[in-house]
N, C-alpha and C positions, 0 to 999 in steps of 0.2 A: 316815641313810637318808631321813628326811623331806625334807631339802634336796635330795637326789638325785632324789626323785620329783617335787618341785616343779620342778626344772630340766627333767626329762623332760617334764612337763606343758607347760611353757612352750615347749619345742622342738617338741612335737607340735602345739600351737596355731599356732606360726609356720609349720611345714611345711604344715599343713592350709590356712592362709591363702594360702600360695604356690601350693598345688595348685589352690585355687579361682580364684586370679588367672590362672594359666596356662590353666585350663579355660575361663574366661570369654573370655580373649584368643583361644584356639583357636576357640571357638564363633563369636565375632565375625568372625574371619578366614574361617571356613568359610561363614558367611552371605554375606560379601562375595564369596567365590569363586562361590557359587551365583548371586548376582546377575550377576556377570560371565559366567558360563556361559550364563545366560538371554540376556544381551546378545549373546554370541557366536552363540548359536543363531538369534536374530532377524536378526543380520547375515548369517549364512550363508543363511538363508531368503531374505532380500532379494537377496543376491548370486546365489543360484541362479535366482531369478525373473528378474533382470536379464540373467543369462547366457543363460537360455533365450530371452528376448526378443531379445537381441542375435544369438543364433544364428539365430532366425527371420528377423530383418531381413537377416542375411547371406545366408541361403538365398533370400529373396525378391529381394534385389539380384542374386544370381547368376542366378536365373531370368529376371529382367527383362533383364539383360545378354545372356543367350542369346536372348531375344525380340528385342532390338535387332539382334543379329547376323543373326537369321533375317529380320527385316523389311528390313534393308539388302540381304540377298541377294535377297529377292523384289523390292525396289525396283529393283535393278540389272537383274534379269531382265526386268522390265516396261519399264524404260528401253531395254534392248537391243531388245526387241520393237518398241517405238515407233520407235526409230531405223531398224530394218529396214523397217517399214511406211512411214515417211516417205521412205526411199529408193525403195521400190516405187512410191509415189504420184508421186514426181518423174519416175521413168522413164515411168510411164503418161502423165504430163502432157507430157513431151517428145514421146512418140509421137503423142499426140492433137494437140498444138499444131503439130507438124510437118505432120501431115496436113491440118489445118484452116486453117493459116495464122494461127493465133492470135498467134504471135510477131510477125508482120508487122503485124497489127492493133494490138497493144499499142505497137509502135514508132511506128506512124503516129499513134496517139492521143497519145503523149507529144510527138511533133513538133508536132502541131496545138496542144496545150496550151501548149507553149513559145512558139509563134508568137503565140498569143492574148495571152499575158502580156507579150511584148516588142515587138510590132509596133504601129504606129499605123495603124489600119484605119478605113475609112469605115463608117458604120452598116450599110450594105447588105452590105459585105464581112464585117463582124463577124458579122452574122446568118447568112450562108452558112457561115462557119467554125464557129459554134456548132452549126448544124444538122448539119454533117458530123461534128462531134465526138459529138453525141448518137446519130447513126446508127451510128457505129463502136462506141459504148458498148453499144447494143442488140445489135449483132452479137456483140460479145465476150460479153455476158451469155447470149445464145442458145447460143454455143459452150460456155460454162461450164456451163450447164444440161445440155447434151448430154453433157459430160464427166462430170458428177456422176451422170447416169442410167446410165452404163456399169456393168453389174453388178459387174465386177471392181473398178472404182473405188469403187463404193458399199460393197462389202464391206471393201476396204482402209481406207476412210475410217472406217467403223464400228469396225473392229478397232483403228485408230489411236486413236480417241476412248476406247475401252475401255482400251487400254494406258496412255494418259496418266492416265486416272482411277484405274487400279489402281496405277500408280507413285506418284501423288500420295497415295493412301490409305496405301500402305506408308511413304511419307515422313513422314506425320503419325504413324504408329505408331512410327517410329524416334524422333521427337521426344518423344512421350508416354512411351514405355518408358524412354528415356534420362533424362528428368526424374524419373520414378518411381524408377528405379534409383539416381540420385544422392541422392534424398531418403532412401531406405532406407540407403544407405551412410553418410550423415551421422548418421542416427539410430543406426545400428550403432556408429559411432565414439564417439558421445556415451555410449551405454550401456556400451561397453567401458571408457571413462574412469571411469564411475561404479563399474563392477565392480572396477577397479584400486584406487580409493579405498576401497571396502568391504573388499577383501582386505587392504589396508594397515591399515585400522582393526581388522580381525579379528586380524592379526598382533600389533598392539599390545595388544589385549585378551588374547590368548593368552599373551603375555609377562608381562602383569600377573597372570594366573591362576597361572602357574608361580611367579612371585615370591611371591605371597600364600600359595600352597599350601606353598612351602618354609618360609615363616614360620609357617604353621599346623602343619606337621609338627614344627618346632622347639618350638612352644608345647606340642604334644601330648606330645612326649618329655619336656619339662620337667615337665609335669603328671604323667606316669607316674612320673618320678623322685621328685617330691614325694610322690606317693601311696605309693610304696614306702618313702620315709622315714617317713611317718606310720605305716605299718603296722609298721615296725621299732621305732619309738618306742612304739607301743601294745603290742607284744610285750614290750619291755623294761619298760614300766610294769606290765604284767600279771604278769610274772615277779617284779619287785621287790616288788609288793604281796603276792604269794603265797609269798614266801621263808619257809622254815621257821625259826622263831626258835631260837636256842641259843647258849649262851655261847661255845662253841668256834668258832662259824661267823660271828659278827657281823662281826669284823674281816676275815675272809676274804671274806665277801659284799660288804662295802663296797669292798674292793680290787678284786674282780672287776667290780663295777658300774662303778667308775671306769674300769677298763681297757676294758670293753666300750663305754662311752660315748666314750672317747677314740678307739677304733677306729672307732666310728660317725661321729664328727665328721670323721675323715679319709677317709670314704667307704667304709669296710669294711662287709661284710655280717655280720649276726648269725645264726648257725646255730641249729638246734633244740637241739643239744647245749649250746651256750652258754647258752641260756635255761633248760634243765633244771638246768644247774650253778648258774646264778644263783638259781633257786628254792630250791636246797638250801643256798645260802649258801656255795658253794665246797667243801662237804663231799663226799668220795668215798664 
């Protein structure tokens, strides 16, 4: 019986060491899981921040693109107004020049300028030609001043200047909005690339968490199994040490103890009835 108890004590110590080893491995794995979960949380926080920023960039890009379209529409509108006003001024010019003979004066001036450049003239003839050219220029200027003082012409001229200014202003807006929209688009694309990388890294971390948790669960189950083994061995030891001595029961107790131990080694469970019987040395 003493040898049996020593064997049980040895097995109990071995099972207890295995339980401690499995527990330590499980705790180490759980600690690693917690670290990975912290990393995953940090990655998710960064991913969410970059996603929000990317979404903001996209919304700003869309807003600027809409501003580009509106600025183009306004530019075309004012270009159309400028074109209409230019046509109106040309019509007014044609009416004015037709009444005043401005067209004839301009044609005469061009003819005199051509003669001055291509003809060989005496000094006196050249002076007379220049004097005539200057007189015609003064008359043309007087007619031009008269044309500009016309209220309808003055208003159309002022409106045309405003239309050109407004069209140019909207053209600059188109350029500025388009540049800003492109910048936001590029920043958005860059952020989404970073988001994709973070999501991929999160997937890798999650896969690692699942892998380690599986190993941790395995170590935990092995720990529980070892603990149960220790408890069964302790029960057997307790029962063996408290066995009621008697001449008729010694051999029966030893045989029962050996049978229970063999069953235990094969993975069988020790029941309460088995322990009570062992205590009694197999005596009914």
